[in-house]
C-alpha positions as CSV (number, residue, x, y, z in Angstrom):
1,X,-146.2,196.4,-94.5
2,X,-146.3,194.4,-91.3
3,X,-145.5,191.2,-93.3
4,X,-142.6,192.9,-95.0
5,X,-141.2,194.0,-91.6
6,X,-141.5,190.4,-90.3
7,X,-139.7,189.0,-93.4
8,X,-137.0,191.7,-93.2
9,X,-136.4,190.9,-89.5
10,X,-136.2,187.2,-90.1
11,X,-133.9,187.5,-93.1
12,X,-131.8,190.3,-91.6
13,X,-131.3,188.4,-88.3
14,X,-131.0,185.1,-90.1
15,X,-128.6,186.2,-92.8
16,X,-125.6,185.9,-90.6
17,X,-126.4,182.4,-89.3
18,X,-125.2,180.6,-92.5
19,X,-121.9,182.6,-92.5
20,X,-121.4,181.8,-88.8
21,X,-122.1,178.1,-89.5
22,X,-119.8,178.1,-92.5
23,X,-116.9,179.6,-90.6
24,X,-117.5,177.0,-87.8
25,X,-117.7,174.1,-90.3
26,X,-114.9,175.0,-92.7
27,X,-112.6,177.1,-90.4
28,X,-111.8,179.0,-93.6
29,X,-111.6,182.8,-93.8
30,X,-111.1,182.6,-97.6
31,X,-113.0,185.5,-99.2
32,X,-114.5,186.6,-95.8
33,X,-113.8,190.3,-94.9
34,X,-112.9,191.0,-91.3
35,X,-113.6,194.7,-91.8
36,X,-117.2,193.9,-92.9
37,X,-117.7,192.1,-89.6
38,X,-116.5,195.2,-87.7
39,X,-118.7,197.4,-89.8
40,X,-121.7,195.1,-89.1
41,X,-121.1,195.4,-85.3
42,X,-121.0,199.2,-85.4
43,X,-123.9,199.6,-87.9
44,X,-126.3,197.3,-85.9
45,X,-125.5,199.2,-82.7
46,X,-126.4,202.5,-84.5
47,X,-129.6,201.0,-86.0
48,X,-130.7,200.0,-82.5
49,X,-130.0,203.6,-81.2
50,X,-131.8,205.1,-84.3
51,X,-134.8,202.8,-83.9
52,X,-135.2,203.7,-80.2
53,X,-134.8,207.4,-80.9
54,X,-137.2,207.5,-83.8
55,X,-139.7,204.9,-82.4
56,X,-139.1,202.6,-85.4
57,X,-139.8,199.5,-83.5
58,X,-139.7,197.4,-86.6
59,X,-136.0,197.6,-87.0
60,X,-135.1,196.8,-83.4
61,X,-135.3,193.0,-83.5
62,X,-133.1,192.6,-86.5
63,X,-130.6,195.2,-85.3
64,X,-130.3,193.6,-81.8
65,X,-129.9,190.1,-83.1
66,X,-127.7,191.3,-85.9
67,X,-125.4,193.0,-83.4
68,X,-125.1,189.8,-81.4
69,X,-124.5,187.6,-84.5
70,X,-121.8,190.0,-85.9
71,X,-120.2,189.9,-82.5
72,X,-120.3,186.1,-82.6
73,X,-118.7,186.1,-86.1
74,X,-116.0,188.5,-84.8
75,X,-115.1,186.1,-82.0
76,X,-114.9,183.3,-84.6
77,X,-112.6,185.0,-87.0
78,X,-110.3,186.3,-84.2
79,X,-110.1,182.7,-82.8
80,X,-109.2,181.5,-86.3
81,X,-106.6,184.3,-86.9
82,X,-105.7,186.6,-84.1
83,X,-104.4,189.2,-86.6
84,X,-108.0,189.8,-87.7
85,X,-108.7,191.7,-84.4
86,X,-107.2,194.9,-85.9
87,X,-109.2,194.6,-89.1
88,X,-112.4,194.0,-87.2
89,X,-111.7,197.0,-85.0
90,X,-110.8,199.1,-88.1
91,X,-114.0,198.2,-89.7
92,X,-116.0,199.2,-86.7
93,X,-114.1,202.4,-86.2
94,X,-114.4,203.4,-89.9
95,X,-118.2,203.9,-89.5
96,X,-118.8,204.3,-85.8
97,X,-118.0,208.0,-85.7
98,X,-119.7,209.2,-88.8
99,X,-123.3,208.9,-87.4
100,X,-122.0,210.4,-84.1
101,X,-120.8,213.5,-85.9
102,X,-124.1,213.7,-87.9
103,X,-126.0,213.4,-84.6
104,X,-124.3,216.4,-83.1
105,X,-124.8,218.5,-86.3
106,X,-128.3,217.4,-87.4
107,X,-129.9,215.5,-84.5
108,X,-131.5,212.1,-85.1
109,X,-132.6,212.9,-88.7
110,X,-129.0,213.8,-89.6
111,X,-127.7,210.7,-87.8
112,X,-130.4,208.6,-89.6
113,X,-129.2,209.8,-92.9
114,X,-125.6,209.0,-92.0
115,X,-126.6,205.6,-90.7
116,X,-128.4,204.9,-94.0
117,X,-125.4,206.0,-96.0
118,X,-123.1,203.8,-93.9
119,X,-125.4,200.9,-94.2
120,X,-125.5,201.5,-97.9
121,X,-121.8,200.8,-98.0
122,X,-121.7,198.4,-95.0
123,X,-121.2,195.5,-97.4
124,X,-118.4,197.3,-99.3
125,X,-115.5,195.5,-97.5
126,X,-117.3,192.1,-98.1
127,X,-117.9,193.1,-101.8
128,X,-114.3,194.2,-102.4
129,X,-113.0,191.0,-100.8
130,X,-115.3,188.9,-102.8
131,X,-114.4,190.7,-106.1
132,X,-110.7,190.4,-105.5
133,X,-110.2,187.1,-103.7
134,X,-109.2,184.1,-105.8
135,X,-110.6,181.6,-103.2
136,X,-114.2,182.3,-102.1
137,X,-114.5,179.1,-100.1
138,X,-115.3,180.8,-96.8
139,X,-118.2,182.8,-98.2
140,X,-121.8,181.6,-97.5
141,X,-124.0,182.2,-100.5
142,X,-127.2,181.9,-98.5
143,X,-126.0,184.8,-96.3
144,X,-125.8,187.0,-99.4
145,X,-129.2,185.9,-100.8
146,X,-130.8,186.7,-97.4
147,X,-128.9,190.0,-97.3
148,X,-130.3,191.0,-100.7
149,X,-133.8,190.1,-99.7
150,X,-133.5,192.1,-96.4
151,X,-132.0,195.1,-98.1
152,X,-134.7,195.1,-100.8
153,X,-137.4,195.0,-98.2
154,X,-135.9,197.9,-96.2
155,X,-135.7,199.8,-99.5
156,X,-139.4,199.2,-100.1
157,X,-140.4,199.9,-96.5
158,X,-138.3,203.1,-96.5
159,X,-140.0,204.2,-99.7
160,X,-143.4,203.5,-98.2
161,X,-142.8,205.6,-95.0
162,X,-140.5,208.2,-96.6
163,X,-137.5,207.4,-94.5
164,X,-134.3,208.4,-96.4
165,X,-132.0,206.4,-94.1
166,X,-133.9,203.2,-95.0
167,X,-134.1,204.1,-98.7
168,X,-130.4,204.8,-99.0
169,X,-129.4,201.8,-96.9
170,X,-131.6,199.4,-98.6
171,X,-130.6,200.5,-102.1
172,X,-126.9,200.3,-101.3
173,X,-127.2,197.0,-99.5
174,X,-129.1,195.4,-102.4
175,X,-126.6,196.6,-104.9
176,X,-123.6,195.3,-103.0
177,X,-125.3,192.0,-102.2
178,X,-126.0,191.6,-105.9
179,X,-122.3,192.2,-106.8
180,X,-121.2,189.5,-104.2
181,X,-123.8,187.0,-105.5
182,X,-122.7,187.6,-109.1
183,X,-119.1,186.9,-108.2
184,X,-120.1,183.8,-106.2
185,X,-122.1,182.4,-109.1
186,X,-119.6,183.2,-111.8
187,X,-116.4,182.1,-110.0
188,X,-115.2,178.5,-110.2
189,X,-113.8,177.1,-106.9
190,X,-110.0,176.7,-107.0
191,X,-108.8,173.3,-107.8
192,X,-107.4,171.4,-104.8
193,X,-104.5,169.1,-105.5
194,X,-104.9,165.6,-104.2
195,X,-102.0,164.4,-102.1
């Protein structure tokens, strides 16, 4: 299990790096969901809180680094298109209060389940954008391969320790990453007209 945690932390923290690099290199937001970035900021902040509260030290490195990298990506997309600030904020707000309500009702176990459910759908905005966009040029495939590996590991780890939040989150994350990867591998890039 220790090796799986190390791999999950490396892939989870590293999965955002190719997307950050692609945004920097291409300056293209084509197919990239600003809401997904906002959700990523909120979810990683919650995972840090949950890890601290439940003494799940194995999720703290990935969550802390993930928070910083999603924040970096938010800065990038807002610099490329100032209108994205409202979409990043809406994504963060959409999930930020769900675990808070669950925390008040069911304590950290309730919040953990809510965090897991939210993580299970964290990639939904990215998946919807990838499934509906005609141009996927801004999406980094390595990001989604790494997201799939990370989610699958958290699923396995959650099953091994009986943590429902990790099981639900890992299963949902793996399913949505699979959908994005399928779309990326089955979609031809749009033809660019030569001038």
